[in-house]
C-alpha positions in Angstrom: -6.9 9.6 26.1 -8.1 6.2 27.2 -7.5 3.4 24.7 -8.0 -0.3 25.4 -6.8 -3.0 23.1 -8.6 -6.4 22.8 -6.8 -9.3 21.2 -9.1 -11.6 19.3 -8.5 -14.8 17.2 -11.6 -15.5 15.1 -11.8 -17.6 12.0 -13.9 -16.2 9.3 -16.4 -18.8 8.1 -16.5 -19.5 4.4 -19.7 -18.8 2.5 -21.0 -20.5 -0.7 -20.3 -17.3 -2.8 -16.5 -17.8 -2.3 -16.7 -20.9 -4.5 -17.3 -18.6 -7.5 -13.6 -17.5 -7.4 -11.6 -19.2 -10.1 -14.5 -19.7 -12.5 -12.6 -18.3 -15.5 -9.6 -20.3 -16.8 -6.3 -18.4 -17.1 -7.6 -15.4 -15.3 -8.7 -16.8 -12.0 -7.2 -16.0 -8.6 -7.3 -18.6 -5.7 -9.9 -18.1 -3.0 -8.8 -16.5 0.3 -9.5 -17.0 4.0 -9.6 -14.1 6.4 -8.6 -14.6 10.1 -9.3 -11.7 12.5 -6.2 -11.5 14.7 -6.6 -8.3 16.8 -8.3 -5.0 17.1 -7.6 -1.6 18.6 -10.1 0.9 20.1 -10.0 4.3 18.4 -10.8 7.9 19.1 -11.0 8.7 15.3 -14.2 7.3 13.7 -13.5 4.1 11.9 -15.0 5.4 8.7 -12.3 8.1 8.6 -9.5 5.5 9.1 -8.4 5.2 5.4 -5.2 7.2 5.1 -4.6 7.1 8.9 -3.6 3.4 9.2 -0.9 1.8 7.1 0.9 -1.6 6.8 4.6 -1.0 6.8 6.5 -4.3 6.4 5.4 -6.4 9.4 3.9 -3.5 11.3 0.8 -1.4 11.4 1.2 2.3 11.9 -1.8 4.3 13.2 -2.5 8.0 13.7 -5.4 8.4 16.1 -7.0 11.7 17.0 -6.6 15.1 15.3 -5.1 18.5 15.9 -2.2 19.4 18.1 -1.8 17.8 21.6 -4.7 15.4 21.2 -3.2 12.6 19.1 -1.0 9.6 19.3 1.1 7.9 16.6 1.5 4.2 17.4 3.1 1.2 15.8 1.9 -2.4 16.3 3.2 -5.8 15.2 0.9 -6.8 12.4 0.8 -10.5 13.5 0.1 -10.0 17.2 -1.0 -6.4 17.9 1.8 -5.9 20.4 2.7 -2.3 20.7 6.3 -1.6 19.5 6.4 2.2 20.1 4.1 5.2 20.7 4.5 8.9 20.2 2.1 10.6 22.6 0.8 13.8 21.2 -0.5 14.9 24.7 3.1 15.9 25.6 6.0 17.5 23.7 8.5 15.4 21.7 12.2 16.2 21.4 13.0 17.0 17.8 16.5 16.8 16.2 18.2 20.2 16.1 15.1 22.1 17.2 14.2 21.2 20.8 10.7 20.2 21.9 7.6 20.3 19.7 4.1 18.8 19.5 2.7 16.3 17.1 0.3 18.1 14.8 -1.9 15.6 13.0 -3.6 18.1 10.6 -4.5 18.0 7.0 -7.3 18.6 4.5 -10.5 18.1 6.5 -13.2 15.5 5.5 -16.8 15.6 6.4 -18.1 12.4 8.1 -21.7 12.9 9.3 -22.2 14.5 11.8 -18.6 15.7 12.3 -15.8 17.2 10.3 -12.3 15.8 11.1 -8.8 16.3 9.9 -7.5 13.8 7.3 -3.7 13.9 7.8 -2.6 10.9 5.7 -0.1 8.5 7.1 2.1 7.7 4.2 5.6 6.2 4.7 8.6 6.8 2.3 10.6 3.6 2.8 11.2 3.4 6.6 10.5 7.1 7.2 7.1 8.3 8.2 6.7 12.1 7.8 4.5 13.7 10.5 3.7 17.5 10.9 4.7 19.2 14.2 4.1 22.6 15.8 6.2 24.3 18.4 3.1 25.3 20.4 -0.3 23.6 20.9 -2.3 26.6 19.6 -2.0 30.2 18.4 0.8 31.6 16.3 3.8 29.3 16.2 6.5 27.8 14.1 5.8 24.4 12.4 7.3 21.9 10.1 7.8 18.1 9.6 9.6 15.4 11.4 10.7 12.1 9.8 10.0 9.3 12.1 11.9 6.0 11.8 9.2 3.3 11.6 11.5 0.7 13.1 12.1 2.6 16.3 9.6 5.5 16.6 12.5 8.0 16.9 12.5 11.2 14.9 15.4 10.9 12.4 15.2 14.5 11.2 13.2 17.7 11.5 12.5 20.4 9.0 11.3 23.9 9.9 8.8 25.0 7.3 7.7 28.3 9.0 10.7 29.7 10.9 8.6 32.7 12.1 5.5 32.3 14.3 2.3 32.2 12.2 -1.3 30.9 12.4 -0.6 28.8 9.3 0.2 25.1 9.8 2.4 22.6 7.9 0.7 19.5 6.5 2.1 16.5 4.8 0.0 16.4 1.6 1.8 13.8 -0.6 4.6 11.2 -0.3 6.5 9.6 -3.2 9.1 6.9 -3.0 11.8 9.2 -1.6 10.2 12.6 -1.4 7.8 14.3 1.1 5.6 17.2 0.1 4.9 19.6 3.0 2.2 22.2 2.3 1.9 25.4 4.5 -1.6 26.9 4.4 -4.3 28.5 6.4 -6.9 27.6 7.2 -6.3 23.8 7.3 -10.0 23.0 7.9 -12.9 22.0 5.6 -12.1 24.5 2.9 -8.4 23.9 2.6 -6.6 25.6 1.0 -8.8 28.7 1.0 -5.7 30.9 0.5 -2.6 30.4 -1.6 -0.4 27.7 0.0 3.3 27.0 -0.3 4.5 23.5 -1.0 8.0 22.3 -0.1 9.5 19.1 -1.4 11.8 17.3 1.1 14.2 14.4 0.7 12.6 11.7 2.8 15.9 10.2 4.0 17.4 13.4 5.3 14.7 16.1 5.5 16.7 18.3 3.1 14.7 20.8 1.0 14.7 19.9 -2.8 12.3 22.5 -4.2 9.4 24.7 -3.3 6.5 26.3 -5.1 4.0 29.0 -4.2 0.3 28.6 -5.0 0.7 24.8 -5.1 -0.5 22.0 -2.9 0.3 18.3 -3.1 -2.3 15.7 -3.8 -0.5 12.3 -3.9 2.7 10.5 -4.9 3.8 7.3 -6.4 7.3 6.1 -7.5 9.4 9.1 -8.4 6.3 11.3 -9.2 4.0 13.6 -7.4 0.5 15.0 -8.3 -0.1 18.6 -7.4 -2.6 21.3 -8.1 -1.6 24.9 -9.0 -3.9 27.8 -8.4 -5.0 29.3 -11.7 -4.0 33.0 -12.1 -6.8 35.4 -11.0 -9.1 32.5 -10.3 -10.4 30.2 -7.5 -9.8 27.2 -9.7 -6.9 24.8 -9.6 -5.0 23.2 -12.5 -3.6 19.6 -11.9 0.0 18.7 -12.7 2.2 15.6 -12.6 5.8 16.5 -11.5 9.1 14.8 -11.1 9.2 14.3 -7.3 12.9 15.3 -6.9 13.2 18.2 -9.3 9.6 19.6 -9.4 9.7 19.7 -13.2 6.2 19.1 -14.7 5.6 15.9 -16.8 2.0 16.7 -17.5 -0.1 19.8 -17.0 -3.9 19.6 -17.1 -6.1 22.2 -18.8 -9.4 21.2 -17.1 -9.6 23.1 -13.8 -10.4 21.4 -10.5 -12.6 23.3 -8.0 -10.3 22.0 -5.3 -8.0 19.2 -4.2 -11.0 17.1 -3.2 -11.5 16.3 -6.9 -8.5 14.0 -6.8 -10.0 10.5 -7.1 -7.1 8.0 -6.8 -3.4 7.4 -7.4 -2.2 3.9 -7.7 0.4 1.8 -9.6 1.9 4.8 -11.6 -1.5 6.3 -12.5 -3.7 9.1 -11.3 -7.4 9.6 -11.9 -8.8 13.1 -11.7 -12.4 14.3 -11.9 -12.4 17.9 -13.1 -15.6 19.6 -12.1 -16.8 16.5 -10.2 -19.1 15.7 -13.2 -19.8 12.1 -14.1 -18.1 11.2 -17.4 -15.4 13.9 -17.1 -12.2 12.2 -16.0 -8.5 12.5 -16.7 -6.3 9.5 -16.4 -2.5 10.1 -16.5 0.5 7.8 -16.3 2.8 9.4 -13.8 6.2 8.2 -14.9 5.9 9.6 -18.5 3.0 12.1 -18.3 1.0 10.3 -20.9 -2.8 10.8 -20.8 -4.8 7.6 -21.2 -8.1 7.7 -23.0 -11.1 6.3 -21.1 -13.3 4.2 -23.3 -16.3 4.2 -20.9 -18.0 7.4 -19.7 -21.3 6.6 -18.1 -20.2 5.1 -14.8 -17.7 6.0 -12.1 -14.3 4.4 -12.5 -11.6 3.8 -9.8 -7.9 2.9 -10.5 -6.6 0.0 -8.4 -3.0 -1.2 -8.1 -3.5 -4.8 -9.1 -0.9 -6.7 -11.3 -1.2 -5.3 -13.9 -3.2 -2.2 -12.8 -6.9 -1.9 -13.6 -9.5 0.8 -14.0 -12.7 -0.6 -12.5 -16.3 0.4 -13.3 -19.0 -1.2 -11.3 -21.3 1.4 -9.7 -24.2 -0.9 -9.7 -27.2 0.8 -11.3 -25.5 1.9 -14.5 -24.4 -1.6 -15.5 -27.5 -3.3 -14.1 -29.6 -1.1 -16.4 -27.7 -2.4 -19.4 -28.4 -6.0 -18.4 -27.0 -8.3 -15.7 -24.8 -6.4 -13.2 -21.4 -7.2 -14.7 -17.9 -6.3 -13.7 -16.2 -3.9 -16.2 -12.5 -3.1 -16.3 -9.8 -1.6 -18.5 -6.3 -2.9 -18.2 -3.6 -0.1 -17.9 -1.8 1.4 -19.6 -3.2 0.0 -22.9 -6.4 -2.0 -23.1 -10.1 -1.8 -23.9 -12.9 -2.4 -21.5 -13.8 -6.0 -20.7 -16.9 -7.3 -19.0 -16.3 -10.0 -16.4 -18.5 -12.5 -14.6 -22.2 -11.6 -14.1 -23.4 -11.7 -10.6 -26.8 -12.9 -9.4 -29.1 -10.5 -7.6 -28.0 -7.2 -9.0 -25.0 -7.0 -6.6 -23.1 -3.7 -6.6 -19.4 -3.6 -6.0 -17.4 -0.4 -5.1 -13.7 -0.9 -5.5 -11.3 0.6 -3.0 -7.8 -1.0 -3.2 -6.0 -3.6 -5.2 -3.0 -5.9 -4.6 -1.7 -8.8 -6.7 -4.6 -10.4 -8.6 -7.3 -9.1 -6.1 -9.5 -6.1 -6.1 -10.8 -5.2 -2.6 -14.0 -3.3 -2.0 -17.5 -3.2 -0.7 -20.2 -5.5 -2.1 -23.9 -4.5 -1.6 -27.2 -5.8 -2.7 -29.2 -3.7 -5.2 -32.9 -3.5 -6.1 -34.4 -6.1 -8.4 -37.8 -6.6 -10.0 -38.1 -10.1 -8.7 -38.3 -11.2 -5.1 -35.3 -13.5 -5.4 -33.2 -10.6 -6.6 -33.6 -8.6 -3.4 -30.7 -10.0 -1.5 -29.9 -8.7 2.0 -26.2 -8.8 1.7 -23.3 -6.4 2.2 -19.7 -6.8 3.1 -16.0 -6.2 2.4 -14.7 -8.7 -0.1 -11.9 -9.5 -2.6 -12.8 -10.1 -6.2 -10.6 -11.5 -8.9 -10.2 -9.9 -12.4 -13.3 -11.8 -13.6 -15.5 -10.2 -10.9 -15.8 -13.5 -9.0 -15.9 -13.3 -5.2 -12.7 -14.7 -3.6 -13.1 -14.1 0.1 -15.7 -14.4 2.9 -17.8 -11.3 3.2 -16.9 -9.2 6.2 -20.4 -8.1 7.1 -19.3 -5.1 9.1 -19.9 -2.2 6.7 -16.2 -1.5 7.3 -14.0 1.0 5.6 -10.8 -0.5 4.0 -7.8 1.4 5.5 -5.0 -0.7 3.8 -4.3 -4.1 2.4 -1.3 -6.1 1.3 -0.9 -9.7 0.3 -0.9 -10.8 4.0 -2.9 -8.2 5.9 -6.2 -6.4 5.7 -7.0 -3.3 7.9 -10.6 -2.3 8.4 -12.0 0.7 10.1 -15.2 0.0 12.0 -17.4 2.3 14.2 -15.0 2.7 17.0 -12.0 0.5 16.3 -9.4 -0.8 13.9 -9.7 -4.5 13.0 -6.7 -6.4 11.6 -7.2 -9.6 9.5 -4.6 -12.1 8.3 -5.1 -13.1 4.7 -4.4 -16.8 3.8 -5.1 -19.1 0.9 -8.3 -21.0 1.5 
């Protein structure tokens, strides 16, 4: 695998739209400046990077490639792009108490035209990064999970999930604050899990088994909670549950079946948003820590939960709100709050939220159709908005996928590389 890294230092030029940030007294967030600091060439398509690249403290951890024996797990300094450590999946790695094994970057597959690739999910639990392994590159083999110390790249522990050789594989499907959910299933391709899986909860610090459940697969985790789906008896449907991460005890059990784990929309800031049946207007929003279901007050547009302070549910799918009038910015504060419409934007601009941090909501801004010539704006880019819907950062006109964001760093997946930007006050 040939990978070249180029280091760039480019200042992002401000645009007039940024001045809109801060227009609403008492709710405004200060404008931001983005400086592109470095980039890394990828084997994985950039559009598939969300979930594969994470900011952990002052580092960026990346899983590039897919499968067994064709991957690398690498850690860079966030500020300079200097490589701190690499686990090369093209050769075996020594595992504590087991011997040698191969990195196995597998997970529920996602379709990115024109290819289907594994979506393993790189999610740290504190300073531990759980990664699947297999004892052999292909065929029937044992498999499990290793806990990699992010600071050094050394495996701190190893857990054998399948002690007997099998064609099934172990995947990391959810990570909470101190718990890792490892799901064993076959196949682990586009229709995962086509057969009944087994999910095992592990202590992230030690790799010790905490609980296990048959017919269950993990979806996500946050704090001391995990979201799972349990196969409905005598059915191909799945019922969602919120469980205590360390005990496995349910806090909330849904009654609306999911067709599959792909109907998990988002988990952030102690909330999960589910879309049973993948039908518009049919959503379930649950607070993880107490299992309370939150009523949604808007039903005719697609929401997304983002982990701002405090967390928000964001509606702005463009056409729905544009049809009601000017394309506004509609949110609902969580856990209690009613919908509020923020700043109107000229030109029927559409915003699709992705992630939130602090007072900012990051996503993709695109131009939409309009009846007047001046409304047809050729504009698209990755931006940060404040809670009024005002634009607070220069547009990144890359058509990029947002992989991760913190108060200091923004990771973008482009066609064939990862781009890292430093976030500063303008």
